[in-house]
C-alpha positions as CSV (number, residue, x, y, z in Angstrom):
1,X,111.6,76.4,140.8
2,X,109.3,75.6,137.9
3,X,105.5,75.5,138.0
4,X,103.5,72.9,136.2
5,X,100.5,74.0,134.1
6,X,97.2,72.4,135.1
7,X,96.2,69.4,132.9
8,X,93.0,71.0,131.7
9,X,91.4,74.4,131.7
10,X,88.0,75.8,130.8
11,X,87.5,78.5,128.2
12,X,85.0,81.4,128.5
13,X,82.4,79.5,126.4
14,X,82.7,76.4,128.6
15,X,85.0,74.2,126.4
16,X,87.6,72.1,128.1
17,X,91.1,72.6,126.8
18,X,93.8,69.9,127.5
19,X,97.4,70.1,128.8
20,X,100.2,72.0,127.3
21,X,101.5,70.4,124.1
22,X,104.0,73.0,123.0
23,X,105.8,75.6,125.0
24,X,108.1,78.4,123.7
25,X,110.6,79.2,126.4
26,X,112.4,82.6,126.2
27,X,112.7,82.4,122.4
28,X,115.2,84.8,120.7
29,X,115.8,84.7,117.0
30,X,118.3,86.9,115.2
31,X,119.1,87.5,111.6
32,X,122.6,89.0,111.7
33,X,122.4,91.9,114.1
34,X,118.6,92.2,113.8
35,X,116.4,90.5,116.4
36,X,113.2,89.2,114.9
37,X,112.0,87.7,118.2
38,X,113.2,88.8,121.6
39,X,112.8,86.6,124.7
40,X,109.2,85.4,124.1
41,X,107.5,82.7,126.0
42,X,104.0,81.2,125.6
43,X,102.4,77.8,125.3
44,X,99.8,76.0,123.2
45,X,97.4,73.7,124.8
46,X,95.8,70.6,123.4
47,X,92.5,71.2,121.6
48,X,92.6,75.0,121.6
49,X,92.7,77.6,118.8
50,X,95.7,79.8,119.7
51,X,96.1,83.0,117.8
52,X,99.3,85.0,117.2
53,X,98.6,88.6,116.2
54,X,100.5,91.9,115.8
55,X,101.3,94.6,113.3
56,X,103.3,93.9,110.1
57,X,106.9,93.2,111.0
58,X,106.1,92.0,114.6
59,X,107.8,88.7,114.0
60,X,104.7,86.5,113.8
61,X,105.7,84.5,110.8
62,X,109.2,84.1,112.2
63,X,107.6,82.6,115.3
64,X,105.5,80.2,113.3
65,X,108.7,79.2,111.5
66,X,110.3,78.5,114.8
67,X,107.3,76.3,115.8
68,X,107.5,74.5,112.5
69,X,111.2,73.8,112.8
70,X,112.2,75.9,109.8
71,X,114.1,78.4,112.0
72,X,116.3,77.4,115.0
73,X,116.4,80.2,117.6
74,X,119.7,81.3,119.0
75,X,118.3,81.4,122.5
76,X,115.5,79.6,124.3
77,X,113.9,76.2,123.9
78,X,110.9,74.7,122.1
79,X,109.3,72.0,124.2
80,X,106.9,69.6,122.6
81,X,104.8,67.1,124.5
82,X,106.8,67.6,127.7
83,X,110.3,67.4,126.3
84,X,112.8,69.9,124.7
85,X,112.9,69.6,121.0
86,X,116.3,69.5,119.4
87,X,117.0,71.3,116.1
88,X,115.0,69.5,113.4
89,X,114.4,69.5,109.7
90,X,110.8,70.5,108.7
91,X,110.1,66.9,107.5
92,X,111.1,65.6,110.9
93,X,108.7,68.1,112.5
94,X,106.0,66.9,110.1
95,X,106.6,63.3,111.3
96,X,105.9,64.5,114.8
97,X,102.4,65.4,113.7
98,X,102.8,69.1,112.9
99,X,101.5,70.5,109.6
100,X,101.1,74.0,108.2
101,X,99.9,76.3,105.5
102,X,101.7,79.4,104.2
103,X,101.2,83.1,104.0
104,X,102.0,82.9,100.3
105,X,100.2,80.0,98.7
106,X,102.7,77.1,98.1
107,X,100.9,74.7,95.9
108,X,102.0,72.8,92.8
109,X,100.2,74.8,90.2
110,X,100.5,72.3,87.4
111,X,99.0,69.4,89.4
112,X,95.4,68.7,90.2
113,X,93.7,69.4,93.5
114,X,93.7,65.7,94.4
115,X,97.4,65.3,93.5
116,X,98.3,68.3,95.6
117,X,96.3,66.9,98.6
118,X,98.1,63.6,98.1
119,X,101.5,65.3,98.7
120,X,100.3,65.8,102.3
121,X,100.4,62.0,102.8
122,X,104.1,61.7,102.0
123,X,105.1,61.1,105.7
124,X,102.6,58.2,105.7
125,X,104.0,56.5,102.6
126,X,106.6,53.9,103.6
127,X,106.9,51.7,100.5
128,X,110.3,51.9,98.7
129,X,110.3,54.0,95.6
130,X,111.1,51.0,93.3
131,X,107.9,49.3,94.6
132,X,105.9,52.4,94.0
133,X,107.2,52.5,90.4
134,X,105.9,49.0,89.8
135,X,102.7,49.8,91.7
136,X,101.8,46.3,92.7
137,X,101.1,44.6,96.1
138,X,101.9,46.7,99.1
139,X,102.6,49.8,97.1
140,X,99.2,49.7,95.5
141,X,97.4,49.0,98.8
142,X,99.3,51.9,100.5
143,X,98.4,54.4,97.8
144,X,94.7,53.3,97.8
145,X,94.6,53.7,101.6
146,X,96.2,57.2,101.4
147,X,93.9,58.2,98.6
148,X,90.9,57.3,100.7
149,X,92.1,59.7,103.4
150,X,92.6,62.5,100.9
151,X,89.1,61.9,99.4
152,X,87.6,62.2,102.9
153,X,89.4,65.5,103.4
154,X,88.2,66.8,100.0
155,X,84.6,65.9,101.0
156,X,85.1,67.6,104.4
157,X,86.2,70.9,102.8
158,X,83.5,70.7,100.1
159,X,85.9,70.8,97.1
160,X,84.7,67.5,95.4
161,X,83.8,69.5,92.3
162,X,87.4,70.6,91.7
163,X,89.2,67.5,92.7
164,X,90.5,66.9,89.1
165,X,91.1,70.6,88.3
166,X,94.6,71.9,87.9
167,X,95.4,74.2,90.8
168,X,96.5,77.0,88.4
169,X,93.0,77.3,87.1
170,X,91.5,78.0,90.6
171,X,90.5,81.3,92.1
172,X,92.5,82.5,95.1
173,X,90.0,81.5,97.8
174,X,89.8,77.9,96.6
175,X,93.6,77.7,96.4
176,X,93.7,78.6,100.1
177,X,91.2,75.8,100.8
178,X,93.2,73.3,98.8
179,X,96.3,74.3,100.9
180,X,94.3,73.6,104.0
181,X,93.3,70.2,102.6
182,X,96.9,69.3,101.9
183,X,97.8,70.1,105.5
184,X,94.8,68.2,106.9
185,X,95.7,65.1,104.8
186,X,98.8,64.7,107.0
187,X,96.4,64.1,109.9
188,X,98.3,66.6,112.2
189,X,97.8,66.8,115.9
190,X,99.0,70.5,115.7
191,X,98.0,72.6,112.7
192,X,99.7,75.9,111.9
193,X,97.9,78.4,109.8
194,X,99.8,81.5,108.5
195,X,97.1,84.1,107.6
196,X,94.5,81.7,106.3
197,X,92.0,84.5,105.5
198,X,94.5,86.8,103.7
199,X,93.0,88.2,100.4
200,X,89.6,86.6,100.9
201,X,86.2,88.3,100.6
202,X,83.6,88.2,103.3
203,X,81.9,85.0,102.1
204,X,85.2,83.2,101.7
205,X,86.3,84.2,105.2
206,X,83.0,82.9,106.6
207,X,83.6,79.5,104.9
208,X,87.2,79.3,106.1
209,X,86.2,80.2,109.6
210,X,83.6,77.5,109.6
211,X,86.1,74.9,108.4
212,X,88.7,75.9,111.0
213,X,86.1,75.5,113.8
214,X,85.0,72.2,112.4
215,X,88.6,70.9,112.2
216,X,89.1,71.9,115.8
217,X,85.8,70.5,117.0
218,X,85.4,67.3,114.9
219,X,89.0,66.2,114.6
220,X,90.2,67.6,117.9
221,X,93.1,69.2,116.1
222,X,95.1,71.9,118.0
223,X,95.4,75.0,115.9
224,X,97.8,77.9,116.1
225,X,97.1,80.7,113.6
226,X,98.3,84.1,112.5
227,X,95.6,86.4,111.3
228,X,95.1,90.2,110.8
229,X,91.3,90.2,110.7
230,X,90.5,91.0,114.4
231,X,86.9,90.0,114.0
232,X,88.0,86.5,112.9
233,X,90.6,86.3,115.7
234,X,88.2,87.3,118.4
235,X,85.5,84.9,117.2
236,X,87.7,81.9,116.6
237,X,90.4,82.0,119.3
238,X,90.5,80.5,122.8
239,X,93.7,82.5,123.6
240,X,95.7,85.2,121.9
241,X,99.3,86.1,122.1
242,X,100.3,89.6,120.8
243,X,103.6,90.5,119.4
244,X,105.1,93.9,118.5
245,X,108.6,94.6,117.2
246,X,109.6,91.0,118.1
247,X,108.4,91.3,121.7
248,X,105.3,89.9,123.5
249,X,103.0,92.7,124.7
250,X,99.9,90.7,125.5
251,X,98.7,87.1,126.2
252,X,95.3,85.9,127.3
253,X,91.7,85.4,126.3
254,X,90.3,87.5,123.4
255,X,88.5,89.8,126.0
256,X,91.7,90.2,128.1
257,X,93.7,91.1,125.0
258,X,91.0,93.4,123.7
259,X,91.2,95.4,127.0
260,X,95.0,95.4,127.3
261,X,96.2,99.0,127.1
262,X,99.6,98.0,125.6
263,X,97.8,96.1,122.8
264,X,95.4,98.9,122.2
265,X,98.2,101.4,121.9
266,X,100.4,99.3,119.7
267,X,97.9,97.5,117.5
268,X,94.2,97.9,117.9
269,X,94.5,101.7,117.4
270,X,91.9,102.8,119.9
271,X,93.0,105.6,122.2
272,X,91.6,105.9,125.7
């Protein structure tokens, strides 16, 4: 017998979170004889910020790669919007409204900020390549419309001053913001962020935290993120799932996770 999750739920701060949009059901992922993920289940609800945390090597990035369609688990199912999702290519997942950033920045260094952000619109470009080469009529109209979306994202993330700058000339923190801009240009309903604060100073983390909250609040975008900064996780997240050695050891609100003895012993490092 299966139980149906309630359509909506209320967070500790009074925000209403919608129904389940993605559910990981008994996911097991192996590389040869090594299990990166072992029998993990959790869900992501519409409109929430869902954190995935754990020590290095816990399997967090592997789990994000399962969610994004890059890895196909040997056991278990990924359900998306109420139906099981078959094995898919990453570009097919992108067409479903799922976008992501990467732990190691994956931008086109020789291209400008605007051109990098425009690549996030590829799934919205339908004109045949020969029409794009001529750049007349429908091809021109489509590119102008997509460019307008990108310019709005650039304004939203406050990077107008570098829009024509080659990415290779940017400092690390701005590169992370450009990568977020490229993901947002796809207009995702589910945004996956792999360590968006990694390598940032305090001021850059504050800016990125503000943008993540604004994306969630103003666009209504559901967000799943991996992050090691516990202060950021506890401040931003509605719910947190904790992994350790490929297994789930905790799942709940930030306060519930913070007070979970298994999580404390394995990750937070506070002995009682």
